[in-house]
N, C-alpha and C positions, 0 to 999 in steps of 0.2 A: 329883310329882302326888299330891294328897290323895284317897284313895279311902275311901268310907264302909265301915266295918266294924261287925259281922262280915259276911263275904261269904256270899251265899246259895248253896245247893247248885247251883242252875241256873247261876249265874255260875261256880262252881268247875268244873263240867263243861266249860264253854267254855274256861276257862283251862287245864285239864288237856289237852284235845284240842289246843289251839293249841301248848302247850309240847311235847307229845309229837311233834307234826308238826315243830317246829323241831329237836328233838333228832335225829329221824330224818334230816332234811335235812343236818345237820352231822356225823353219825356216818359214819366211813369204812366201817364194817360195821354191819349191824343188831344183831349180837350185842354190839357195843360201846356200845350205847345204855344209859343208866342205868335201874335198876329203877324201878318206879312209886313206891315209897316215897321214893326220892331225888328224884324229880320233885316230889312233894308237899312234901317237907321243905325243898327249897331251889331247885331249878331253876325252878319255877313262879313263885315270888316274885321270883327274879332276872330272869326274862324280862319280867315285867310291872312291874319296878322298884318293888316294894312291900315293906314289912317282912314277915318270915316269918309264916306262918299261926299264929294262936293255937290253943289246944287245941280249942275249939269248931269252928273252921273245919277243922282237921285231921281230926276225926271225920267231919264232913260230907263232906269230900273223899274219904275212904275209901269211904263209902257211894256217892258219886258215881261213883267208878271202877268199883265192882261193878255199878252200874246201867248205865253206858256199855257194859260188857261184855255184860250181859243184853240190851241193845238192839242189839247187833252193831255198835257203833261202834269197839270195840277188841277184841283177842283176845290170848291167850297166844302167845308165840313158840314155835315148834316146836324146843325145845331142852331141856337138862337143867334150866335155870333158868326154865322156862316159867311157873311160878307167880308170879314177880315181874317178869319182863320182858314188857312189853306192846307191841303194835304196832297201828297203825291198820288197820282193815279197809277194803276198797274203799268201803264206805258211809261210814265215818268220814273217810277221806281226802277224799272228794268233798265232804262237809259242811264240812270245814275250808277247802278251796280255794274253795268257793262263798260261804261265810259268815263265815269267821273270820280270813282272812289279815291284814286291817287292823283287827281287833277292838280296841276300846278299853274299858277299865273305866269304870264310871260315876263321874265325879269331881265331879259337881254334886249338891248336896243338893236334889233336885227337889221334895221335900216343902215346903221353905221358899219355893220360887218359885211354887208353885200356890196360889191363893187360895181355891179352891172345894173343899169336902169331897167333892162328887160326882165331881169329876175326880180328886182324890187316890185315892179308892176304886177308880177304874177303872184307873189307870195306874201308880201308884207301885211296886207289887210287880213288875210286868213290867220297868219301867225299871231298878230296882235289881238285877234278875236278868240284865240285859244283853239283854233281849228288846225292843230299841228299836223294831223295826217293829211288834210287837204293841201296844206302848204308844201309838204314834202312831195306829194304826188304831182302838184303843179310844177315844182322845180324840175322834176325828172321828166315830165312831159315836155317841158321846154327844152331840156337837154336832148331828148329824142328828136324833136323837130329840128334843132340846130344841126345835129349830126346828119339827118336826112338832107338838109339844105346843102351840106358840104360834101355830098357824095357824087361820084360820077354816074352811078346807076340812077335812073329816074326814080323819084320817090314813089311813084305809083307801083313800082315793081318790088318795093321793099316791105318786108314784114317786120313787126316790132321785135320778134325773136332774133332778127338778124342784126339788130342795132349793136350788140356786143361784138359782132364779127367784122365791123367796118375797118378796123385797123389790122389788116392782114399782111400786106406787103407794101413796100415803099413806092411801088409803081401802081398801086391799086386803088384803094377805096376812097381816100379823101382828096378833094381837089387841091387843098392847100395844107401843107404840113412842113414844119421845120425839122422833123425827125429824119435823120440821114442814114440810119442803118437798121437792120432787121431786129437787133436786140432791143433798141428803143421802141420800135413799133410793137414788138411782141409784149414788152412790159406794159405799154399803154393799152394794148388789147386786153390783157389780163385784168388791169385796173377797171376798164370800162365794163367788161363782162361781169365782174364781181359787183360793181356799183349798180348796174341795171337790175341784176337778179336780187340784190340784197335790199335796195332802198325804194325801188319804183312803186311797189305795192305795200306800203307800211301796214295797212289794215290787216293783211293776211300774213304778216311777218311777226311771229310771236316774240322775237328777240328785240323788237323795237317798241318802246313804251310810247303810246300815243298821248300820254299825259305829261311827258317830260319836256318842259319848255327848252331846257338847256340842250338836251340831246337833239331835239328837232332843229334848233338853231345851228348846231354843229353839222348836221346832215345837209342843211340848206347851203351852208358855206362850202361844204364839200362839193355840192353841185355847181356852185359858183366857180370853183377851181376847174372843174371839168369843162365848163362852158368856155373859160379862158383858154384852155388847151385846144379846144376845137377851133378857136379863132386864130390860132397861131399860123 
């Protein structure tokens, strides 16, 4: 798998937590777990099947470990080697089990697949940090805003639930459209309705995997297509 490098600090945090969880699961005793430097220098890359961290990523990962400790995701083991042996806290263990068990690294150059600067600005950083659900939500928040900007009704009078109903009649909802007949508008309305209901809130949609980098990229590109339709 080809992963874009260098890895971001947010991504390294997720990788460290997931690897630490794996090491804890496989260790016969907690005290037999590798120290955190060993995890950074080898175990993490081995678990995610990528080349070893480069110097820049190593320094970022050290910072990431200290931040995870300050946020109570990991803590020192209660032993003589407590400064180098780390364990997941209940908070960190819950986070891994709920969000990271099937986590995938971003293997798609999302920047090249997005054709719009406004969408790139909204989603690329989150996507490359492994925050796939945030990147999807931001993509569809942008879509919602662009739809509102192109409606005849004043945005202050519009509710989010109405977004999927903007394409109703050729003389109605959008200021600018190249669609010339009711059939085209009706089709577009159905696409918009399904899109907004299906993808706008990925965290509460159990059919969307928040750990799947490829699926997230496809959904974002789908939002890109809708944004282009609105601009027609």
